[in-house]
C-alpha positions in Angstrom: -105.4 -15.7 17.2 -106.5 -16.9 13.7 -104.2 -19.4 12.0 -103.7 -19.8 8.3 -102.5 -22.5 5.9 -103.1 -21.1 2.4 -102.5 -24.2 0.3 -104.9 -25.2 -2.5 -105.6 -28.9 -2.9 -103.5 -31.5 -1.0 -106.5 -32.4 1.2 -104.9 -35.8 2.2 -101.6 -34.3 3.3 -103.5 -31.5 5.1 -105.5 -34.0 7.1 -102.4 -36.0 7.9 -100.3 -33.1 9.3 -103.3 -31.5 11.0 -103.6 -34.5 13.2 -99.9 -34.3 14.3 -98.4 -32.6 17.3 -94.7 -31.8 17.8 -94.4 -35.0 19.8 -95.7 -37.1 17.0 -93.9 -35.3 14.2 -91.3 -37.5 12.3 -87.8 -36.3 11.6 -88.1 -36.7 7.8 -90.8 -36.7 5.2 -90.7 -37.5 1.4 -93.4 -35.5 -0.6 -94.0 -37.4 -3.8 -96.4 -36.8 -6.7 -96.6 -35.3 -10.2 -94.7 -32.1 -11.0 -96.7 -28.9 -10.5 -99.1 -30.0 -7.8 -97.7 -27.9 -5.0 -95.4 -30.2 -3.1 -92.7 -27.5 -2.5 -95.3 -24.8 -1.7 -96.9 -27.1 0.9 -93.4 -27.8 2.3 -92.7 -24.1 2.7 -96.0 -23.5 4.4 -95.4 -26.5 6.7 -91.9 -25.0 7.5 -93.6 -21.7 8.3 -96.1 -23.5 10.5 -93.4 -25.3 12.4 -91.4 -22.2 13.0 -94.3 -19.8 13.8 -94.2 -18.7 17.4 -97.9 -18.4 17.8 -99.2 -20.8 20.5 -101.2 -23.8 19.0 -102.0 -27.4 19.9 -101.3 -28.9 16.4 -98.4 -28.2 14.1 -100.4 -27.0 11.0 -101.0 -23.3 10.7 -99.3 -19.9 11.2 -100.5 -16.5 12.3 -98.7 -14.6 9.6 -97.8 -11.7 11.8 -95.3 -13.1 14.4 -91.5 -12.3 14.1 -90.9 -15.7 12.5 -93.7 -15.4 9.9 -92.4 -11.9 9.0 -89.2 -13.6 7.7 -91.3 -15.8 5.4 -93.4 -12.9 4.2 -90.8 -10.3 3.5 -89.1 -10.2 0.0 -85.4 -11.2 0.2 -85.6 -12.2 3.9 -84.6 -15.6 5.0 -85.4 -17.4 8.2 -82.2 -18.5 9.9 -83.8 -21.8 11.0 -85.2 -22.7 7.5 -82.7 -24.0 5.0 -83.8 -24.7 1.4 -82.1 -26.2 -1.6 -83.5 -27.2 -4.9 -82.1 -29.8 -7.4 -79.0 -32.0 -7.4 -76.7 -32.3 -4.4 -73.0 -33.0 -4.7 -71.0 -34.6 -1.9 -69.0 -31.4 -1.1 -65.6 -30.7 0.4 -64.9 -32.4 3.8 -62.5 -29.6 4.7 -64.8 -26.7 3.9 -65.2 -24.2 6.8 -68.2 -24.4 9.0 -70.7 -21.7 9.1 -74.0 -20.6 7.6 -74.2 -21.1 3.8 -76.9 -21.2 1.2 -76.7 -21.1 -2.5 -76.6 -23.0 -5.8 -73.5 -24.9 -4.8 -74.8 -26.2 -1.5 -73.6 -29.7 -0.9 -74.7 -32.7 1.2 -71.8 -32.0 3.6 -72.8 -28.3 3.8 -76.3 -29.4 4.9 -75.0 -31.9 7.5 -72.7 -29.1 8.9 -75.5 -26.6 9.0 -78.0 -28.9 10.7 -75.5 -29.9 13.4 -75.5 -26.3 14.6 -77.9 -25.0 17.3 -81.2 -23.4 16.3 -80.9 -19.6 16.0 -84.3 -19.1 17.8 -83.9 -21.9 20.2 -86.7 -23.9 18.6 -86.8 -26.2 15.5 -84.8 -26.2 12.3 -86.3 -27.2 9.0 -84.6 -28.4 5.8 -86.4 -28.5 2.4 -84.8 -30.3 -0.5 -87.0 -29.6 -3.5 -86.9 -31.9 -6.5 -84.1 -33.7 -4.7 -81.5 -35.7 -6.7 -78.0 -36.7 -5.9 -75.0 -36.3 -8.2 -73.3 -39.4 -6.8 -74.1 -42.3 -4.5 -71.6 -40.9 -2.1 -73.6 -37.7 -1.9 -76.7 -39.7 -1.1 -74.9 -41.8 1.5 -73.7 -38.6 3.3 -77.3 -37.6 3.8 -78.2 -41.1 4.7 -75.8 -41.1 7.7 -77.5 -37.9 8.9 -80.9 -39.5 8.5 -79.9 -42.5 10.6 -79.0 -40.3 13.6 -80.9 -37.0 13.1 -80.3 -34.2 15.6 -83.2 -33.4 17.9 -85.5 -30.6 16.7 -84.6 -31.0 13.0 -87.2 -31.8 10.4 -86.2 -32.7 6.8 -88.7 -32.3 3.9 -87.8 -33.8 0.6 -89.9 -33.5 -2.6 -89.7 -35.4 -5.8 -91.9 -36.3 -8.8 -90.0 -39.6 -9.1 -89.3 -41.4 -5.8 -88.1 -44.5 -7.6 -84.9 -42.5 -8.5 -83.9 -42.2 -4.9 -81.9 -44.8 -3.1 -84.2 -47.2 -1.2 -82.2 -46.6 1.9 -83.1 -42.9 1.7 -86.8 -43.5 1.1 -87.0 -46.0 3.9 -85.9 -43.4 6.5 -88.5 -40.8 5.5 -92.3 -41.1 5.8 -93.7 -40.8 2.3 -96.7 -38.5 1.8 -98.3 -38.7 -1.6 -99.7 -35.6 -3.3 -102.4 -36.1 -6.0 -102.9 -34.1 -9.1 -104.9 -30.9 -8.7 -108.5 -30.7 -10.0 -109.3 -28.3 -12.8 -111.0 -26.0 -10.4 -108.0 -26.0 -8.1 -105.6 -25.2 -10.9 -107.9 -22.3 -12.0 -107.8 -21.0 -8.5 -104.0 -21.1 -8.3 -103.7 -19.3 -11.6 -106.1 -16.7 -10.3 -103.7 -16.1 -7.3 -100.9 -15.8 -9.9 -102.9 -12.9 -11.4 -104.0 -14.6 -14.6 -107.3 -13.3 -16.0 -110.4 -15.4 -15.9 -110.1 -16.5 -19.6 -106.4 -17.4 -19.3 -107.0 -19.2 -16.0 -109.8 -21.3 -17.6 -107.7 -22.2 -20.6 -104.7 -23.0 -18.5 -106.7 -25.2 -16.2 -108.2 -27.1 -19.2 -104.7 -27.8 -20.5 -103.0 -28.5 -17.2 -103.7 -32.2 -16.6 -103.7 -31.3 -12.9 -100.4 -29.5 -12.9 -99.9 -25.7 -12.5 -96.4 -26.0 -14.1 -98.1 -27.4 -17.2 -100.8 -24.8 -17.1 -98.3 -22.0 -17.0 -96.4 -23.6 -19.9 -99.5 -23.8 -22.0 -100.3 -20.1 -21.4 -96.9 -19.0 -22.7 -94.6 -19.5 -19.8 -90.9 -20.4 -20.0 -91.7 -24.1 -20.8 -94.1 -23.3 -23.7 -91.5 -24.6 -26.2 -91.4 -28.0 -24.5 -95.1 -28.6 -25.1 -94.9 -27.4 -28.7 -91.7 -29.5 -29.2 -93.3 -32.7 -27.9 -96.6 -32.1 -29.8 -94.6 -31.6 -33.0 -92.7 -34.8 -32.3 -95.9 -36.7 -31.5 -97.6 -35.7 -34.8 -94.5 -36.4 -36.8 -94.6 -40.0 -35.4 -98.3 -40.7 -35.9 -98.3 -39.1 -39.3 -95.6 -41.5 -40.5 -92.5 -39.2 -40.2 -89.2 -39.9 -38.6 -88.6 -37.1 -36.1 -84.9 -36.4 -35.4 -85.3 -33.9 -32.6 -85.5 -35.9 -29.4 -87.2 -34.2 -26.5 -86.8 -36.7 -23.6 -84.3 -35.6 -20.9 -84.4 -36.1 -17.1 -85.8 -32.6 -16.7 -88.5 -32.8 -19.5 -89.5 -36.5 -19.3 -92.5 -36.2 -16.9 -94.1 -33.2 -18.6 -93.4 -34.6 -22.0 -95.1 -37.9 -21.2 -98.1 -36.0 -19.8 -98.4 -34.0 -23.0 -98.3 -37.2 -25.1 -100.8 -38.9 -22.9 -103.2 -35.9 -23.2 -102.8 -35.9 -27.0 -103.6 -39.6 -27.2 -106.6 -39.1 -24.9 -107.8 -36.3 -27.3 -107.1 -38.5 -30.3 -109.5 -41.1 -28.8 -112.1 -38.5 -28.1 -111.8 -37.1 -31.6 -112.4 -40.6 -33.0 -116.1 -40.4 -32.3 -116.8 -39.7 -28.6 -119.4 -37.0 -29.1 -120.1 -34.9 -26.1 -116.7 -35.3 -24.5 -114.6 -32.1 -24.6 -111.1 -32.0 -25.9 -108.3 -30.9 -23.6 -105.8 -29.9 -26.4 -108.1 -27.4 -28.1 -105.3 -25.8 -30.0 -104.6 -29.1 -31.8 -108.2 -30.0 -32.5 -108.0 -29.7 -36.3 -104.9 -31.7 -36.5 -106.3 -34.5 -34.3 -109.4 -34.6 -36.4 -107.4 -35.5 -39.5 -105.9 -38.6 -37.8 -107.5 -42.0 -38.5 -109.8 -43.2 -35.6 -108.0 -44.7 -32.6 -110.5 -47.0 -30.9 -111.0 -50.3 -29.0 -108.2 -52.6 -28.2 -105.6 -50.4 -30.0 -106.5 -47.4 -27.8 -106.4 -49.4 -24.6 -103.1 -51.0 -25.5 -101.5 -47.6 -26.3 -102.7 -46.1 -23.0 -101.3 -49.1 -21.2 -97.9 -48.6 -22.9 -97.9 -44.9 -21.9 -98.7 -45.8 -18.3 -95.7 -48.2 -18.4 -93.5 -45.4 -19.8 -94.5 -43.2 -16.9 -93.6 -45.9 -14.5 -90.2 -46.3 -16.1 -89.7 -42.5 -16.0 -89.9 -42.7 -12.2 -86.9 -45.1 -12.1 -83.3 -44.7 -13.3 -84.0 -45.9 -16.9 -82.5 -43.6 -19.5 -84.9 -40.8 -20.6 -83.8 -41.3 -24.2 -84.8 -45.0 -23.9 -88.2 -44.1 -22.5 -88.8 -41.7 -25.3 -87.8 -44.3 -27.9 -90.2 -46.8 -26.3 -93.0 -44.3 -26.6 -92.1 -43.7 -30.2 -92.3 -47.4 -31.0 -95.6 -47.6 -29.3 -97.4 -44.9 -31.2 -99.5 -46.2 -34.1 -99.1 -44.6 -37.6 -102.3 -42.8 -38.6 -102.0 -43.2 -42.4 
């Protein structure tokens, strides 16, 4: 029977998991990498592979037609042995009743209770914590105790764009798998699957910086205002203004820094690198009006932006990171 694994990109993670068997599978994995590169999508397809009942030697791949795959395929259906939560986890009520539970208020203690139960199908159980963060150290420690003595047959998949914000003790008990940015061709292919037309898919891919999330935002998705907001802030800074509308929050920091880095890259290109295409085509005229950014000044600025991205992956205040970027940007006038 033919097996599938319809994930675009992530060639390294694919090779890694394709070499594993159920006997060599670890109990916890941390998927790290930039936002919008498919970490959660990969994790869901890996969960489907682990729970698929089709016979196979390796763990990667699913037939798409078995009773288990039907629960992943059907709208509104939920596999009873696949538990998923996205975002921040609280510690939870120690006296809450036991039983199956899933929703926005899922807590660390809820997860521990659920994963202590027997598998519905008699096989494995898979937990996905997407963009995981913890409201308190106590919430993280509750999960840590579970990781120290995981039940048999349970696999935990955590995803994050900023592994440095997790407790070292959490990270040390999960095998980290790094996901790279997508290529322009891969982003275009993903956008095609999302039913964007050829022209929009090409434009989104050119503005994506390797992130589908950023591509969708550039095409008018729900985060369009973030890119416009950050670009307005950027030009206010380099044109000698004093922007008052801060943009850097924990949720916007990664994408905002990528937008600024792309604009700086295009500023350098617009300073005289003929034959090199701009990424931010919609800001081409405004970039052309800036004074040239070249040589040591350009290299130093790119280095400071790299440092800001490093700090963004830690617990440094987003507002402080944004202020450091503002102070690093040269004035064009």
